[in-house]
C-alpha positions in Angstrom: 53.1 23.9 -34.1 54.5 26.4 -36.6 55.2 30.1 -36.2 52.7 31.9 -38.3 55.0 34.9 -38.6 57.7 32.7 -40.2 55.2 31.5 -42.7 54.1 35.0 -43.5 57.7 36.2 -44.0 58.8 33.3 -46.2 55.9 31.1 -47.5 58.0 29.6 -50.3 60.6 28.3 -47.8 57.9 26.8 -45.7 56.4 25.0 -48.7 59.8 23.9 -49.9 60.5 22.2 -46.5 57.1 20.5 -46.6 58.0 19.2 -50.1 61.1 17.6 -48.6 58.7 15.6 -46.4 56.7 14.6 -49.5 53.8 16.9 -48.6 51.9 19.3 -50.8 52.4 23.1 -50.3 49.8 24.7 -48.0 51.1 28.2 -47.3 48.5 29.8 -49.6 45.6 28.2 -47.6 47.3 29.1 -44.3 47.9 32.8 -45.3 44.3 33.1 -46.7 42.8 32.2 -43.3 45.4 34.3 -41.5 44.6 37.3 -43.7 40.9 37.0 -43.1 41.5 36.6 -39.4 43.7 39.7 -39.2 41.3 41.8 -41.3 38.4 41.0 -38.9 40.6 41.8 -35.9 41.6 45.1 -37.5 37.9 45.9 -38.3 36.9 45.1 -34.7 39.6 47.4 -33.4 38.5 50.2 -35.7 34.9 49.7 -34.7 35.9 49.7 -31.1 37.7 53.1 -31.5 34.6 54.5 -33.2 32.5 53.2 -30.4 34.7 54.8 -27.7 34.7 58.1 -29.5 30.9 58.0 -29.9 30.5 57.1 -26.2 32.3 60.2 -25.1 30.0 62.4 -27.3 26.9 60.7 -25.9 27.6 62.2 -22.5 28.3 65.6 -24.0 25.0 65.6 -26.0 23.1 64.6 -22.9 24.7 67.4 -20.9 23.8 70.0 -23.6 20.2 68.7 -23.6 20.4 67.8 -27.4 18.0 64.9 -27.3 18.2 64.2 -31.0 22.0 64.1 -31.1 21.9 62.0 -27.9 19.6 59.4 -29.5 21.6 59.4 -32.7 24.9 58.8 -30.9 23.4 56.2 -28.6 22.1 54.2 -31.6 25.6 54.5 -33.2 27.2 53.1 -30.1 24.6 50.2 -29.9 25.2 49.4 -33.6 29.0 49.5 -33.1 28.7 47.1 -30.1 26.8 44.6 -32.2 29.3 45.0 -35.1 32.3 44.5 -32.8 30.7 41.3 -31.2 30.1 39.9 -34.7 33.6 40.7 -35.9 35.2 39.2 -32.8 33.1 36.0 -33.2 34.2 35.8 -36.9 37.8 36.4 -36.0 37.6 33.7 -33.3 36.2 31.2 -35.9 39.1 32.0 -38.2 41.6 31.8 -35.4 40.3 28.3 -34.6 40.5 27.3 -38.3 44.1 28.5 -38.5 45.1 26.7 -35.3 43.4 23.5 -36.3 45.2 23.6 -39.7 48.6 24.3 -38.2 48.1 21.5 -35.7 47.9 19.0 -38.5 51.1 20.0 -40.3 54.3 18.2 -39.2 57.5 19.8 -38.1 60.0 20.9 -40.7 63.3 18.9 -41.2 66.6 20.5 -40.4 68.7 21.2 -43.5 71.1 18.4 -42.6 68.4 15.7 -42.6 68.8 13.5 -45.7 66.0 13.7 -48.2 64.1 10.5 -48.9 60.7 8.8 -49.2 60.8 6.0 -46.7 63.1 3.9 -44.4 65.1 2.6 -47.3 66.5 6.1 -47.7 67.7 6.4 -44.0 71.4 6.9 -43.7 73.7 4.8 -41.4 76.2 7.0 -39.5 77.9 4.4 -37.4 77.7 0.9 -35.9 79.0 -0.8 -32.9 79.8 -4.5 -32.2 80.0 -7.4 -34.6 77.1 -9.9 -34.8 78.2 -13.1 -33.2 79.0 -16.0 -35.5 76.3 -18.6 -34.8 77.0 -22.1 -36.1 73.4 -23.2 -35.9 70.2 -21.8 -37.2 69.2 -19.0 -34.9 65.7 -18.8 -33.7 63.4 -15.8 -33.1 62.7 -14.9 -29.5 59.3 -16.5 -29.3 60.7 -19.8 -30.7 63.5 -20.2 -28.1 63.2 -23.2 -25.7 64.5 -21.0 -22.9 61.6 -18.5 -23.5 58.7 -20.8 -24.2 57.8 -21.6 -20.5 57.7 -17.9 -19.6 56.3 -16.2 -22.7 52.6 -17.1 -22.9 50.7 -15.6 -25.9 47.8 -18.0 -25.7 46.7 -16.9 -22.2 47.2 -13.3 -23.2 44.9 -13.8 -26.2 42.3 -15.4 -24.0 42.5 -12.3 -21.7 43.0 -9.5 -24.2 43.3 -10.7 -27.8 46.2 -10.5 -30.1 49.4 -8.5 -29.6 49.5 -9.1 -25.9 51.7 -11.4 -23.8 51.8 -12.9 -20.3 55.3 -13.2 -18.9 56.3 -15.6 -16.2 59.3 -17.0 -14.4 62.7 -16.1 -15.9 61.1 -14.0 -18.6 59.4 -11.5 -16.3 62.5 -11.5 -14.1 64.7 -10.6 -17.0 62.1 -8.0 -18.2 62.1 -6.3 -14.8 65.9 -6.5 -14.5 66.3 -4.8 -17.9 64.1 -1.9 -16.9 65.9 -1.4 -13.5 69.3 -1.6 -15.2 68.3 1.1 -17.7 67.0 3.4 -15.0 70.0 2.9 -12.8 72.4 3.7 -15.7 70.5 6.8 -16.8 70.2 8.1 -13.2 73.6 7.3 -11.9 75.8 7.6 -15.0 73.9 10.0 -17.3 72.5 12.5 -14.8 68.8 12.0 -15.7 66.2 12.7 -13.0 63.7 9.9 -12.5 60.0 10.9 -12.7 56.9 8.8 -12.1 53.9 9.9 -14.1 50.3 9.0 -14.8 49.5 6.9 -17.8 46.1 8.6 -18.2 46.2 12.1 -19.6 43.9 14.9 -20.8 43.4 16.0 -24.4 45.7 19.0 -23.8 48.7 16.8 -23.0 48.2 14.7 -26.2 47.9 17.9 -28.2 51.0 19.3 -26.6 53.3 16.6 -28.0 51.5 16.3 -31.3 49.7 13.0 -30.8 46.4 14.8 -31.4 44.6 15.6 -33.5 46.2 13.8 -36.3 47.0 10.4 -34.7 44.0 9.8 -32.5 43.4 6.4 -34.1 46.9 5.3 -32.9 46.0 5.7 -29.2 43.4 4.5 -26.8 40.8 6.8 -25.1 38.7 5.9 -22.1 35.0 6.4 -22.0 35.4 9.4 -19.7 37.9 11.2 -22.0 41.3 10.3 -20.7 44.0 9.0 -23.1 46.3 6.1 -22.4 49.8 7.4 -23.1 51.7 5.9 -26.1 54.9 6.8 -24.3 55.9 8.9 -21.3 57.2 11.5 -23.7 53.7 12.8 -23.4 53.7 13.3 -19.7 57.4 14.2 -19.2 57.3 16.8 -21.9 54.1 18.3 -20.7 55.5 18.8 -17.2 56.6 22.2 -18.4 53.4 23.1 -20.4 52.3 26.7 -19.7 55.5 27.4 -17.7 58.0 30.2 -18.1 61.3 28.9 -16.8 64.5 30.6 -15.9 67.4 29.8 -18.3 69.4 28.7 -15.2 66.9 25.8 -14.8 67.8 24.4 -18.2 68.6 21.8 -19.3 66.0 19.6 -17.6 66.8 16.0 -18.1 64.2 13.3 -17.1 63.7 9.6 -17.4 60.7 7.4 -16.6 59.7 3.8 -16.8 56.1 3.4 -17.7 53.5 1.2 -19.3 52.8 2.4 -22.9 49.7 1.7 -25.0 49.3 1.9 -28.8 46.6 0.7 -31.1 49.1 0.0 -33.9 46.4 1.3 -36.3 49.1 2.2 -38.9 51.2 -0.9 -38.6 49.6 -2.7 -41.5 49.7 -6.1 -39.9 53.5 -6.1 -39.5 55.3 -8.1 -36.8 52.2 -9.9 -35.6 54.3 -12.8 -34.1 56.0 -12.5 -30.8 56.6 -9.4 -28.7 58.1 -7.0 -31.3 54.9 -5.0 -31.8 52.5 -5.0 -28.9 49.4 -3.0 -27.8 50.8 -2.8 -24.3 54.5 -2.5 -23.6 57.1 -0.8 -21.3 59.7 1.8 -22.1 62.3 3.7 -20.2 61.9 7.1 -21.8 64.3 10.1 -21.8 63.1 13.7 -22.2 65.2 16.9 -22.2 64.1 20.5 -22.1 66.8 22.9 -23.4 67.5 26.3 -24.9 67.6 26.5 -28.7 71.4 26.9 -28.8 72.0 23.6 -27.0 69.3 21.3 -28.4 71.4 19.7 -31.1 74.3 19.0 -28.7 71.7 17.5 -26.4 70.4 15.4 -29.2 73.8 13.8 -29.6 74.1 13.4 -25.9 70.8 11.6 -25.6 71.7 9.3 -28.5 74.9 8.4 -26.7 72.9 7.6 -23.5 70.8 5.1 -25.4 73.8 3.7 -27.1 75.5 3.1 -23.7 72.7 0.8 -22.7 73.2 -1.4 -25.8 77.0 -1.4 -25.3 76.7 -2.5 -21.7 74.4 -5.3 -22.8 76.9 -6.3 -25.5 74.3 -5.9 -28.2 75.5 -5.0 -31.7 73.7 -2.0 -33.2 73.8 0.7 -35.8 72.7 4.4 -35.7 70.6 5.7 -38.5 69.7 9.3 -39.4 66.1 9.1 -40.5 65.3 10.7 -43.9 62.7 13.4 -44.4 60.1 10.8 -45.5 60.5 8.6 -42.4 60.7 11.1 -39.6 58.0 11.4 -36.9 55.4 14.1 -37.0 57.0 16.3 -34.3 60.6 15.7 -35.2 63.0 18.0 -36.9 65.8 15.4 -36.8 65.8 11.8 -35.6 68.4 9.2 -34.8 67.2 5.6 -34.8 69.2 2.9 -32.9 68.7 -0.5 -34.6 69.8 -3.6 -32.7 71.0 -6.8 -34.3 68.4 -9.7 -34.1 70.0 -13.0 -35.2 66.6 -14.7 -35.5 65.5 -12.2 -38.1 69.0 -11.8 -39.5 68.6 -8.0 -39.6 68.8 -4.8 -37.5 65.5 -3.6 -36.0 64.6 -0.4 -34.3 65.0 -0.3 -30.5 65.2 3.4 -29.9 64.3 6.7 -31.7 65.9 9.9 -30.3 64.4 13.1 -31.7 64.9 16.8 -31.4 61.7 18.7 -31.9 62.9 22.3 -31.8 60.2 24.6 -30.5 57.5 22.7 -32.3 56.0 21.1 -29.2 56.8 24.1 -27.0 54.6 26.3 -29.2 51.7 23.8 -28.8 52.3 23.7 -25.0 53.2 27.4 -24.6 56.4 26.5 -22.7 59.0 29.3 -22.5 62.1 30.4 -20.7 63.6 33.8 -19.7 67.1 34.3 -21.3 69.7 34.9 -18.7 70.8 38.1 -20.5 67.4 39.6 -20.5 64.9 40.1 -23.2 61.5 38.6 -24.0 60.8 35.0 -23.0 61.5 32.5 -25.8 60.2 29.0 -26.5 62.2 26.1 -25.1 63.3 23.2 -27.3 62.2 19.7 -26.5 63.8 16.3 -27.1 62.7 12.7 -26.5 64.1 9.3 -26.9 63.7 5.6 -25.9 66.3 4.6 -23.4 65.2 1.8 -24.2 62.1 -0.1 -25.2 62.1 -2.8 -22.6 60.3 -5.6 -24.5 62.5 -5.1 -27.6 65.6 -5.2 -25.4 64.4 -8.4 -23.9 64.0 -9.8 -27.5 67.6 -8.7 -28.4 69.1 -10.2 -25.2 67.4 -13.5 -25.8 68.2 -13.8 -29.5 71.9 -12.7 -29.2 72.5 -14.9 -26.2 70.9 -18.0 -27.6 72.9 -21.3 -27.5 72.7 -24.4 -29.6 71.1 -26.4 -26.7 68.2 -23.9 -26.5 69.5 -22.0 -23.5 70.3 -18.3 -23.3 73.5 -16.7 -21.9 72.8 -13.4 -20.2 75.0 -10.3 -20.5 77.4 -9.7 -17.6 75.8 -6.3 -16.9 72.5 -8.0 -15.9 74.0 -10.6 -13.6 73.7 -8.4 -10.4 70.1 -7.7 -11.4 69.4 -11.4 -11.8 70.7 -12.4 -8.3 73.8 -13.8 -9.9 72.1 -15.9 -12.5 74.0 -16.0 -15.7 71.9 -18.3 -17.9 68.4 -19.3 -18.7 68.3 -23.0 -19.3 66.5 -24.7 -22.2 63.7 -25.6 -19.7 63.3 -21.9 -18.7 65.1 -22.0 -15.4 67.6 -19.4 -14.1 71.1 -20.7 -13.2 
């Protein structure tokens, strides 16, 4: 959420940054509501002062036996009470209007973020690895003979409908191995602390990370009001909601492997084949809580943690800086990692790593006490995939495919596969 004081001080700058995201200016509307709210608060405070002064005189009039003055002052106090109650109610309504409006406005991009309208304007900053020369027509993951016995979309459709999958045999073994490999790497080499969290959360948690109110249709809600998390960014970030931390506790670096759920309401029917875009999937998430001074360095660090997974798996990838028109709602800067998929002959997103500044912290009221003293300040929050397990499965299958329909597995996974190095064309591990 945005700092109303910053909007008051420089509304033109606020509108200019929104324009970079392709959005219409709205500072006039915000400040109109804010001015009305503050005027009612001031009027209530003035009326309260008058009431307090009159209350003191009531007692004096009673002591003097001046019944007429006593009645006049008592009526004045009663009228002031009613006026104060009305003004406080009106201020509360305006406060709610202001908060609801601010809740729907996305974060502002950093000055260094490239301006653009959509993903075609994203900027590549580096790439790693060279896509393997394949002397046969590469297949997509769901077409591979090695995957077919263990990747069952028909049964999933019978159980749940489209955009679900049932995994068996070598496929689920590989899927589970990838998640464990990612966790072990982040914990043992990157210093992240593993956390296990619920996948059902209250409204407040979804508001805290910016998933509500604007993106309710992209998530699933149970009949008793819980929300299924779209990613454990929601739970990990909200572990500090309402807290005031000591600076010495920062940075907090967390990772979690969870089920994730998305309705894909805004996907426009894209990627309906295979496992690329599912309603239920798994991710190993990374979340950091930092001071404002260290958040950009932490962003680079988290990006390198995600990159390390791809390098260990020998998967070619590129790193993109998302332009202003393609950034997520809560992000002030985002790096996308895109992995090479031979079956599609292109790079596809496998991780987004975002720094959110104090945007989420304001929504959650998460602060820290500076070590040097002074008033508590809002923390900065960051999140990123480390990685999306299903998409990583896709990349391993497609990049390891052989002409006979088998798949060679990356060396880093061999210990997690009990020494198996290949999935045969019939779907067996060898």
